[in-house]
C-alpha positions as CSV (number, residue, x, y, z in Angstrom):
1,R,-23.9,25.5,41.4
2,G,-22.0,26.0,38.2
3,Q,-23.1,28.3,35.4
4,S,-24.3,25.5,33.2
5,M,-26.6,24.2,35.9
6,H,-27.9,27.7,36.5
7,N,-28.7,28.0,32.7
8,E,-30.4,24.6,32.7
9,D,-32.7,25.9,35.5
10,L,-33.4,29.1,33.6
11,K,-34.3,27.1,30.5
12,Q,-36.9,25.1,32.5
13,V,-38.3,28.2,34.0
14,R,-38.6,29.8,30.6
15,E,-40.4,26.7,29.2
16,K,-42.9,26.8,32.0
17,W,-43.3,30.6,31.6
18,Y,-44.1,30.2,27.9
19,S,-46.5,27.3,28.6
20,A,-48.3,29.4,31.2
21,F,-48.5,32.3,28.7
22,F,-50.2,30.1,26.0
23,A,-52.4,28.5,28.7
24,G,-53.4,31.9,30.0
25,D,-52.2,31.0,33.4
26,V,-52.0,34.5,34.8
27,K,-51.2,33.3,38.3
28,H,-48.0,31.6,37.1
29,L,-47.2,34.6,34.9
30,A,-47.6,37.0,37.8
31,R,-45.3,34.9,39.9
32,V,-42.4,34.6,37.4
33,Q,-42.7,38.2,36.0
34,A,-41.0,40.9,38.1
35,D,-43.3,43.7,39.3
36,N,-41.7,46.1,36.8
37,F,-41.9,43.5,33.9
38,T,-42.5,45.0,30.5
39,V,-43.3,43.6,27.0
40,T,-42.0,45.7,24.1
41,T,-43.2,45.1,20.5
42,A,-43.6,47.2,17.4
43,R,-46.9,48.4,19.0
44,G,-45.2,49.9,22.0
45,I,-44.5,48.9,25.7
46,Q,-47.0,47.0,27.8
47,S,-46.7,46.8,31.6
48,K,-47.1,43.6,33.6
49,K,-50.6,44.7,34.8
50,S,-51.9,45.6,31.3
51,Q,-50.5,42.4,29.8
52,I,-52.1,40.2,32.5
53,D,-55.4,42.1,32.3
54,A,-55.4,41.6,28.5
55,I,-54.8,37.9,28.8
56,S,-57.5,37.6,31.5
57,S,-60.1,39.3,29.4
58,A,-59.1,37.3,26.2
59,K,-59.5,34.1,28.3
60,R,-62.9,35.1,29.4
61,N,-63.9,35.8,25.8
62,G,-62.5,32.4,24.7
63,S,-60.2,34.2,22.3
64,W,-56.9,33.4,24.0
65,F,-55.2,30.7,22.0
66,P,-58.3,28.6,21.8
67,Q,-56.3,25.8,20.0
68,G,-53.5,26.0,22.6
69,G,-50.2,27.2,21.5
70,Q,-46.5,26.7,21.9
71,K,-43.2,28.6,21.2
72,N,-40.4,26.9,19.3
73,D,-37.0,28.5,19.5
74,T,-34.9,28.1,16.4
75,E,-31.9,30.0,17.8
76,L,-31.1,30.6,21.5
77,T,-28.2,32.4,23.2
78,I,-27.9,32.9,26.9
79,Q,-25.5,35.6,28.1
80,D,-24.7,36.2,31.7
81,S,-23.8,39.8,32.5
82,G,-23.3,39.9,36.3
83,S,-26.7,40.7,37.9
84,T,-28.9,39.9,34.9
85,T,-29.0,37.2,32.2
86,T,-30.0,38.0,28.7
87,V,-31.7,35.4,26.5
88,T,-31.8,36.2,22.8
89,G,-32.8,34.2,19.8
90,Q,-35.4,33.6,17.1
91,G,-38.4,31.4,17.1
92,Y,-42.0,31.0,16.1
93,T,-45.3,30.1,17.7
94,T,-47.6,27.3,16.6
95,S,-51.3,27.3,17.4
96,G,-53.4,24.5,16.3
97,Q,-52.3,23.7,12.7
98,S,-51.0,27.2,12.0
99,Q,-47.4,28.4,12.4
100,G,-46.7,32.0,13.1
101,P,-43.9,34.1,11.5
102,I,-40.3,33.9,12.7
103,I,-39.7,36.5,15.4
104,A,-36.5,37.7,17.0
105,F,-36.7,38.1,20.8
106,S,-34.8,39.3,23.7
107,E,-35.5,38.5,27.4
108,T,-33.9,39.8,30.5
109,W,-33.9,37.5,33.5
110,K,-32.7,38.1,37.0
111,W,-31.8,35.5,39.7
112,D,-33.2,37.0,43.0
113,G,-31.4,34.5,45.2
114,A,-34.4,32.1,45.3
115,A,-35.9,32.1,41.9
116,W,-35.6,33.3,38.3
117,R,-37.7,36.4,37.5
118,V,-38.2,37.8,34.0
119,I,-37.8,41.6,33.9
120,S,-38.5,42.3,30.2
121,L,-39.4,40.7,26.9
122,S,-39.1,42.4,23.6
123,Y,-39.8,40.9,20.2
124,S,-40.2,41.9,16.6
125,A,-40.4,40.3,13.2
126,A,-37.1,38.7,12.3
127,R,-35.1,40.3,9.5
128,N,-34.3,37.5,7.0
């Protein structure tokens, strides 16, 4: 398995992960996200459990991307550093007819020998 194949696999896993996020598919999220997964934003750090609980309750209220949503990467760089792989870039989300602001993001992924797991996601408004 060459590195480029490995990265193609990772891209597909990312796409499915983001689709699951917008769909509120917490079972899929829980599987792909490492136990110590964290999301870091301007508001602070969220654990895997608090993220999944928040998505579950928003889904129950019908307030979780009621129009559906998707993420569009405008820039993407994949850097392999031994045991982990860092994905950085910029992108925006669309939901229904509305487009969100451009955000800069960084994800840390780890190949555990059988599957890709995401360890962390951080994002913030992109500086133009």
